[in-house]
The first five atom37 places (N, CA, C, CB, O) and aatype in JSON, in Angstrom:
{
  "aatype": [20, 20, 20, 20, 20, 20, 20, 20, 20, 20, 20, 20, 20, 20, 20, 20, 20, 20, 20, 20, 20, 20, 20, 20, 20, 20, 20, 20, 20, 20, 20, 20, 20, 20, 20, 20, 20, 20, 20, 20, 20, 20, 20, 20, 20, 20, 20, 20, 20, 20, 20, 20, 20, 20, 20, 20, 20, 20, 20, 20, 20, 20, 20, 20, 20, 20, 20, 20, 20, 20, 20, 20, 20, 20, 20, 20, 20, 20, 20, 20, 20, 20, 20, 20, 20, 20],
  "atom_mask": [
    [1, 1, 1, 1, 1],
    [1, 1, 1, 1, 1],
    [1, 1, 1, 1, 1],
    [1, 1, 1, 1, 1],
    [1, 1, 1, 1, 1],
    [1, 1, 1, 1, 1],
    [1, 1, 1, 1, 1],
    [1, 1, 1, 1, 1],
    [1, 1, 1, 1, 1],
    [1, 1, 1, 1, 1],
    [1, 1, 1, 1, 1],
    [1, 1, 1, 1, 1],
    [1, 1, 1, 1, 1],
    [1, 1, 1, 1, 1],
    [1, 1, 1, 1, 1],
    [1, 1, 1, 1, 1],
    [1, 1, 1, 1, 1],
    [1, 1, 1, 1, 1],
    [1, 1, 1, 1, 1],
    [1, 1, 1, 1, 1],
    [1, 1, 1, 1, 1],
    [1, 1, 1, 1, 1],
    [1, 1, 1, 1, 1],
    [1, 1, 1, 1, 1],
    [1, 1, 1, 1, 1],
    [1, 1, 1, 1, 1],
    [1, 1, 1, 1, 1],
    [1, 1, 1, 1, 1],
    [1, 1, 1, 1, 1],
    [1, 1, 1, 1, 1],
    [1, 1, 1, 1, 1],
    [1, 1, 1, 1, 1],
    [1, 1, 1, 1, 1],
    [1, 1, 1, 1, 1],
    [1, 1, 1, 1, 1],
    [1, 1, 1, 1, 1],
    [1, 1, 1, 1, 1],
    [1, 1, 1, 1, 1],
    [1, 1, 1, 1, 1],
    [1, 1, 1, 1, 1],
    [1, 1, 1, 1, 1],
    [1, 1, 1, 1, 1],
    [1, 1, 1, 1, 1],
    [1, 1, 1, 1, 1],
    [1, 1, 1, 1, 1],
    [1, 1, 1, 1, 1],
    [1, 1, 1, 1, 1],
    [1, 1, 1, 1, 1],
    [1, 1, 1, 1, 1],
    [1, 1, 1, 1, 1],
    [1, 1, 1, 1, 1],
    [1, 1, 1, 1, 1],
    [1, 1, 1, 1, 1],
    [1, 1, 1, 1, 1],
    [1, 1, 1, 1, 1],
    [1, 1, 1, 1, 1],
    [1, 1, 1, 1, 1],
    [1, 1, 1, 1, 1],
    [1, 1, 1, 1, 1],
    [1, 1, 1, 1, 1],
    [1, 1, 1, 1, 1],
    [1, 1, 1, 1, 1],
    [1, 1, 1, 1, 1],
    [1, 1, 1, 1, 1],
    [1, 1, 1, 1, 1],
    [1, 1, 1, 1, 1],
    [1, 1, 1, 1, 1],
    [1, 1, 1, 1, 1],
    [1, 1, 1, 1, 1],
    [1, 1, 1, 1, 1],
    [1, 1, 1, 1, 1],
    [1, 1, 1, 1, 1],
    [1, 1, 1, 1, 1],
    [1, 1, 1, 1, 1],
    [1, 1, 1, 1, 1],
    [1, 1, 1, 1, 1],
    [1, 1, 1, 1, 1],
    [1, 1, 1, 1, 1],
    [1, 1, 1, 1, 1],
    [1, 1, 1, 1, 1],
    [1, 1, 1, 1, 1],
    [1, 1, 1, 1, 1],
    [1, 1, 1, 1, 1],
    [1, 1, 1, 1, 1],
    [1, 1, 1, 1, 1],
    [1, 1, 1, 1, 1]
  ],
  "atom_positions": [
    [[36.31, -29.68, -12.69], [35.02, -29.98, -13.27], [34.04, -29.17, -12.38], [34.71, -31.6, -13.3], [34.18, -29.06, -11.16]],
    [[32.95, -28.57, -13.17], [32.19, -27.74, -12.34], [30.95, -28.7, -12.43], [32.01, -26.1, -12.85], [30.72, -29.4, -13.42]],
    [[30.15, -28.67, -11.28], [28.99, -29.47, -11.08], [27.7, -28.44, -11.19], [29.1, -30.26, -9.62], [27.57, -27.47, -10.45]],
    [[26.89, -28.76, -12.1], [25.84, -28.05, -12.06], [24.5, -28.53, -11.28], [25.64, -27.83, -13.32], [24.04, -29.67, -11.24]],
    [[24.03, -27.4, -10.7], [23.03, -27.68, -9.53], [21.73, -28.23, -10.4], [22.64, -26.15, -8.5], [21.26, -27.66, -11.38]],
    [[21.18, -29.71, -9.72], [20.09, -30.11, -10.37], [18.77, -29.66, -9.55], [20.2, -31.6, -10.59], [17.63, -29.94, -9.93]],
    [[19.06, -28.98, -8.47], [17.95, -28.71, -7.66], [17.15, -27.76, -8.5], [18.33, -28.16, -6.26], [17.72, -26.97, -9.24]],
    [[15.67, -27.83, -8.38], [14.76, -26.92, -9.25], [14.92, -25.42, -8.63], [13.06, -27.46, -9.17], [14.97, -25.2, -7.42]],
    [[15.0, -24.5, -9.54], [14.96, -23.27, -9.17], [13.71, -22.79, -8.62], [15.32, -22.57, -10.16], [12.72, -23.28, -9.17]],
    [[13.5, -22.01, -7.71], [12.2, -21.44, -7.15], [11.77, -20.54, -8.12], [12.31, -20.73, -5.77], [12.58, -19.76, -8.62]],
    [[10.44, -20.56, -8.49], [9.92, -19.79, -9.18], [9.75, -18.24, -8.55], [8.8, -20.45, -9.53], [9.2, -18.15, -7.46]],
    [[10.19, -17.08, -9.2], [10.06, -15.93, -8.74], [9.05, -14.98, -9.38], [11.22, -15.47, -8.74], [8.76, -15.14, -10.57]],
    [[8.61, -14.23, -8.82], [7.56, -13.34, -9.34], [8.37, -12.06, -9.93], [6.44, -12.91, -8.11], [9.31, -11.58, -9.29]],
    [[8.0, -11.6, -11.05], [8.48, -10.18, -11.41], [8.32, -9.32, -10.39], [7.81, -9.59, -12.55], [7.47, -9.54, -9.52]],
    [[9.18, -8.12, -10.36], [8.78, -7.01, -9.61], [7.55, -6.28, -9.77], [9.63, -6.21, -9.72], [7.17, -6.15, -10.93]],
    [[6.81, -5.75, -8.84], [5.55, -5.21, -9.09], [5.61, -3.95, -9.96], [4.88, -4.94, -7.82], [6.54, -3.16, -9.8]],
    [[4.66, -3.73, -10.88], [4.58, -2.54, -11.63], [4.19, -1.35, -10.71], [3.57, -2.72, -12.78], [3.85, -1.51, -9.53]],
    [[4.25, -0.22, -11.3], [4.0, 1.04, -10.38], [2.7, 1.01, -9.69], [4.04, 2.37, -11.18], [2.61, 1.36, -8.51]],
    [[1.67, 0.62, -10.37], [0.3, 0.66, -9.87], [0.21, -0.29, -8.64], [-0.74, 0.24, -11.03], [-0.14, 0.08, -7.52]],
    [[0.63, -1.8, -9.03], [0.64, -2.7, -7.79], [1.57, -2.15, -6.58], [1.17, -4.17, -8.22], [1.3, -2.47, -5.42]],
    [[2.66, -1.32, -6.9], [3.49, -1.01, -5.76], [2.8, 0.18, -4.89], [4.97, -0.61, -6.27], [2.84, 0.33, -3.67]],
    [[2.17, 0.97, -5.87], [1.45, 2.12, -5.2], [0.22, 1.46, -4.17], [0.77, 3.18, -6.48], [-0.07, 1.84, -3.04]],
    [[-0.32, 0.43, -4.89], [-1.37, -0.29, -3.94], [-0.92, -0.84, -2.52], [-1.9, -1.52, -4.69], [-1.4, -0.64, -1.41]],
    [[0.2, -1.62, -2.96], [0.87, -2.27, -1.73], [1.18, -1.25, -0.67], [2.22, -3.02, -2.12], [0.86, -1.39, 0.51]],
    [[1.92, -0.04, -1.22], [2.34, 1.1, -0.27], [1.11, 1.58, 0.53], [2.99, 2.36, -1.09], [1.22, 1.89, 1.71]],
    [[0.02, 1.64, -0.08], [-1.14, 2.29, 0.52], [-1.7, 1.33, 1.61], [-2.24, 2.65, -0.59], [-2.17, 1.79, 2.65]],
    [[-1.65, -0.13, 1.34], [-2.1, -1.17, 2.13], [-1.23, -1.24, 3.35], [-2.11, -2.44, 1.38], [-1.66, -1.78, 4.37]],
    [[0.03, -0.69, 3.28], [0.91, -0.77, 4.38], [0.77, 0.44, 5.07], [2.3, -1.02, 4.01], [0.56, 0.4, 6.28]],
    [[0.85, 1.65, 4.41], [0.74, 3.0, 5.22], [-0.4, 3.46, 5.9], [0.98, 4.01, 4.44], [-0.28, 4.04, 6.98]],
    [[-1.66, 3.24, 5.29], [-2.91, 3.51, 5.79], [-3.22, 2.9, 7.17], [-3.84, 3.07, 4.85], [-3.59, 3.56, 8.14]],
    [[-3.01, 1.53, 7.13], [-3.33, 0.9, 8.56], [-2.34, 1.23, 9.67], [-3.37, -0.65, 8.46], [-2.67, 1.23, 10.86]],
    [[-0.98, 1.53, 9.18], [-0.06, 1.73, 10.16], [-0.39, 3.06, 10.63], [1.35, 1.56, 9.72], [-0.49, 3.18, 11.85]],
    [[-0.57, 4.1, 9.9], [-1.04, 5.39, 10.42], [-2.21, 5.55, 11.19], [-1.21, 6.17, 9.46], [-2.31, 6.43, 12.04]],
    [[-3.16, 4.66, 10.89], [-4.4, 4.57, 11.62], [-4.14, 4.09, 13.03], [-5.38, 3.63, 10.91], [-4.59, 4.69, 14.01]],
    [[-3.34, 2.92, 13.14], [-2.93, 2.41, 14.62], [-2.23, 3.32, 15.2], [-2.13, 1.16, 14.72], [-2.55, 3.52, 16.37]],
    [[-1.21, 4.05, 14.7], [-0.37, 4.92, 15.44], [-1.2, 6.06, 15.96], [0.78, 5.4, 14.61], [-1.07, 6.47, 17.11]],
    [[-2.07, 6.58, 15.08], [-3.05, 7.82, 15.59], [-3.98, 7.29, 16.72], [-4.09, 8.45, 14.29], [-4.26, 7.96, 17.72]],
    [[-4.43, 6.05, 16.48], [-5.47, 5.7, 17.67], [-4.65, 5.34, 18.87], [-6.51, 4.4, 17.31], [-5.15, 5.6, 19.97]],
    [[-3.4, 4.76, 18.82], [-2.63, 4.56, 19.96], [-2.05, 5.81, 20.78], [-1.58, 3.77, 19.53], [-1.93, 5.94, 22.0]],
    [[-1.68, 6.79, 19.63], [-1.04, 7.79, 20.39], [-1.64, 9.24, 20.04], [0.5, 7.72, 20.13], [-0.92, 10.23, 20.1]],
    [[-3.0, 9.33, 19.66], [-3.51, 10.38, 19.19], [-3.51, 11.57, 20.14], [-4.7, 10.06, 18.75], [-3.18, 12.71, 19.84]],
    [[-4.0, 11.09, 21.49], [-3.95, 12.38, 22.44], [-2.68, 13.14, 22.65], [-4.36, 12.01, 23.79], [-2.62, 14.37, 22.76]],
    [[-1.61, 12.25, 22.71], [-0.24, 12.83, 22.86], [0.26, 13.54, 21.49], [0.79, 11.63, 23.3], [0.96, 14.55, 21.53]],
    [[-0.14, 12.95, 20.3], [0.39, 13.52, 19.12], [-0.45, 14.98, 18.94], [0.21, 12.43, 17.81], [0.04, 16.0, 18.47]],
    [[-1.64, 14.84, 19.37], [-2.44, 16.13, 19.24], [-1.88, 17.27, 19.95], [-3.81, 15.96, 19.73], [-2.24, 18.37, 19.54]],
    [[-1.09, 17.23, 20.9], [-0.55, 18.16, 21.51], [0.66, 18.98, 20.96], [-0.31, 17.65, 22.55], [1.01, 20.08, 21.39]],
    [[1.22, 18.3, 20.0], [2.48, 18.59, 19.3], [1.97, 19.54, 18.13], [3.27, 17.16, 18.75], [0.87, 19.44, 17.57]],
    [[2.92, 20.45, 17.86], [2.76, 21.35, 16.74], [2.7, 20.33, 15.44], [4.04, 22.49, 16.68], [3.32, 19.27, 15.44]],
    [[1.93, 20.76, 14.38], [1.96, 19.91, 13.17], [3.21, 19.31, 12.59], [1.43, 20.62, 12.19], [3.37, 18.13, 12.28]],
    [[4.17, 20.38, 12.48], [5.48, 19.87, 11.79], [6.04, 18.67, 12.82], [6.7, 21.24, 11.58], [6.31, 17.55, 12.4]],
    [[6.17, 18.99, 13.99], [6.73, 17.85, 14.87], [6.02, 16.64, 14.88], [6.82, 18.23, 16.22], [6.57, 15.54, 14.96]],
    [[4.58, 16.83, 14.81], [3.59, 15.51, 14.77], [3.89, 14.71, 13.68], [2.04, 15.82, 14.63], [3.99, 13.49, 13.8]],
    [[4.07, 15.41, 12.4], [4.39, 14.85, 10.97], [5.67, 14.15, 11.35], [4.58, 16.04, 9.67], [5.7, 12.93, 11.18]],
    [[6.8, 14.8, 11.88], [8.04, 14.18, 11.99], [7.96, 12.9, 12.97], [9.06, 15.25, 12.48], [8.61, 11.88, 12.72]],
    [[7.25, 12.99, 13.91], [7.0, 11.77, 14.93], [6.3, 10.87, 14.16], [6.15, 12.09, 16.3], [6.78, 9.74, 14.21]],
    [[5.32, 10.99, 13.45], [4.46, 9.9, 12.77], [5.41, 9.19, 11.77], [3.1, 10.56, 11.95], [5.6, 7.98, 11.85]],
    [[6.14, 10.13, 10.63], [7.1, 9.49, 9.91], [8.05, 8.64, 10.34], [7.66, 10.23, 9.39], [8.33, 7.6, 9.73]],
    [[8.67, 9.07, 11.53], [9.78, 8.48, 12.09], [9.59, 7.06, 12.64], [10.23, 9.32, 13.1], [10.44, 6.18, 12.76]],
    [[8.3, 7.04, 12.93], [7.62, 5.61, 13.61], [7.24, 4.86, 12.27], [6.04, 5.88, 14.73], [7.72, 3.76, 12.03]],
    [[6.43, 5.44, 11.5], [5.67, 4.78, 10.49], [6.66, 4.11, 9.57], [4.74, 5.77, 9.73], [6.65, 2.89, 9.41]],
    [[7.54, 4.94, 8.96], [8.48, 4.51, 7.89], [9.23, 3.19, 8.08], [9.48, 5.56, 7.71], [9.29, 2.34, 7.19]],
    [[9.79, 3.06, 9.25], [10.42, 1.65, 9.58], [9.47, 0.54, 9.71], [11.19, 1.68, 10.89], [9.74, -0.58, 9.28]],
    [[8.41, 0.8, 10.25], [7.5, -0.35, 10.31], [6.95, -0.74, 8.96], [6.35, -0.06, 11.22], [6.76, -1.92, 8.67]],
    [[6.72, 0.23, 8.18], [6.31, -0.05, 6.79], [7.46, -0.79, 5.97], [5.91, 1.31, 6.08], [7.29, -1.86, 5.39]],
    [[8.52, -0.16, 5.98], [9.58, -0.56, 5.08], [10.16, -1.98, 5.53], [10.72, 0.55, 5.08], [10.24, -2.9, 4.72]],
    [[10.55, -2.1, 6.91], [11.17, -3.43, 7.38], [10.11, -4.37, 7.76], [12.13, -3.24, 8.61], [10.42, -5.56, 7.62]],
    [[8.94, -4.12, 8.2], [7.92, -4.88, 8.78], [6.76, -5.27, 7.66], [7.35, -4.05, 10.02], [6.55, -6.45, 7.38]],
    [[6.13, -4.38, 7.16], [4.87, -4.68, 6.43], [5.23, -4.98, 4.95], [3.82, -3.45, 6.53], [4.75, -5.97, 4.4]],
    [[6.09, -4.11, 4.29], [6.3, -4.17, 2.88], [6.96, -5.71, 2.48], [7.32, -2.88, 2.46], [6.62, -6.32, 1.47]],
    [[7.87, -6.17, 3.37], [8.3, -7.55, 2.87], [7.37, -8.52, 2.89], [9.34, -8.08, 3.57], [7.4, -9.36, 1.99]],
    [[6.48, -8.58, 3.81], [5.25, -9.35, 3.96], [4.38, -9.29, 2.83], [4.51, -8.92, 5.09], [3.93, -10.35, 2.39]],
    [[4.02, -8.04, 2.19], [3.23, -7.93, 0.99], [3.91, -8.27, -0.12], [2.73, -6.71, 0.79], [3.23, -8.7, -1.06]],
    [[5.15, -8.17, -0.25], [5.95, -8.73, -1.43], [5.84, -10.34, -1.43], [7.58, -8.25, -1.31], [5.61, -10.97, -2.46]],
    [[6.0, -10.92, -0.2], [5.99, -12.36, -0.22], [4.39, -12.84, -0.65], [6.49, -12.93, 1.35], [4.13, -13.76, -1.43]],
    [[3.53, -12.1, -0.04], [2.13, -12.56, -0.28], [1.95, -12.43, -1.79], [0.99, -11.69, 0.56], [1.48, -13.36, -2.44]],
    [[2.38, -11.17, -2.39], [2.07, -11.15, -3.9], [2.71, -12.14, -4.56], [2.42, -9.91, -4.57], [2.15, -12.52, -5.59]],
    [[3.79, -12.7, -4.25], [4.57, -13.68, -4.85], [3.92, -14.79, -5.0], [5.67, -13.94, -4.24], [3.83, -15.38, -6.08]],
    [[3.25, -15.29, -3.56], [2.67, -16.44, -3.61], [1.29, -16.35, -4.34], [2.59, -16.94, -2.29], [0.78, -17.35, -4.83]],
    [[0.78, -15.3, -4.39], [-0.58, -15.15, -5.09], [-0.38, -15.32, -6.65], [-1.26, -13.65, -4.76], [-1.23, -15.87, -7.34]],
    [[0.85, -14.78, -7.16], [1.12, -14.78, -8.45], [1.58, -16.27, -8.86], [2.16, -13.69, -8.73], [1.21, -16.77, -9.92]],
    [[2.27, -16.82, -8.1], [2.6, -18.16, -8.44], [1.52, -19.24, -8.39], [3.63, -18.54, -7.61], [1.56, -20.27, -9.06]],
    [[0.44, -18.89, -7.45], [-0.54, -19.59, -7.42], [-1.69, -19.42, -8.75], [-1.01, -19.3, -6.13], [-2.38, -20.28, -9.32]],
    [[-1.58, -18.08, -8.92], [-2.39, -17.92, -10.12], [-1.81, -18.4, -11.51], [-2.7, -16.5, -10.22], [-2.54, -18.54, -12.49]],
    [[-0.52, -18.63, -11.53], [0.28, -19.09, -12.72], [0.02, -20.67, -12.89], [1.92, -18.75, -12.49], [0.0, -21.18, -14.01]],
    [[-0.19, -21.45, -11.64], [-0.29, -22.57, -11.71], [-1.59, -23.15, -12.01], [0.18, -22.92, -10.78], [-1.68, -24.37, -12.12]],
    [[-2.76, -22.28, -12.16], [-4.23, -22.48, -12.52], [-4.13, -22.51, -14.11], [-5.3, -21.18, -11.9], [-5.15, -22.66, -14.79]]
  ]
}
């Protein structure tokens, strides 16, 4: 015999559309690059442009992908669920 779960399923938001995702990425990338530039601007300014871009991307991408985007996805989900309850 199989037991069916009686626990209520958590409501999940649909994946963001391309416009929402673009906004979320911008909200994650712009402040990250701003903080990195403010913190390391003098040091980065001494590097050639190609190397400076490589360093910025190498530092910023993991911060955005593993740190900020999951938080933004959770926040978006909470906002959508809250809006659906109204």
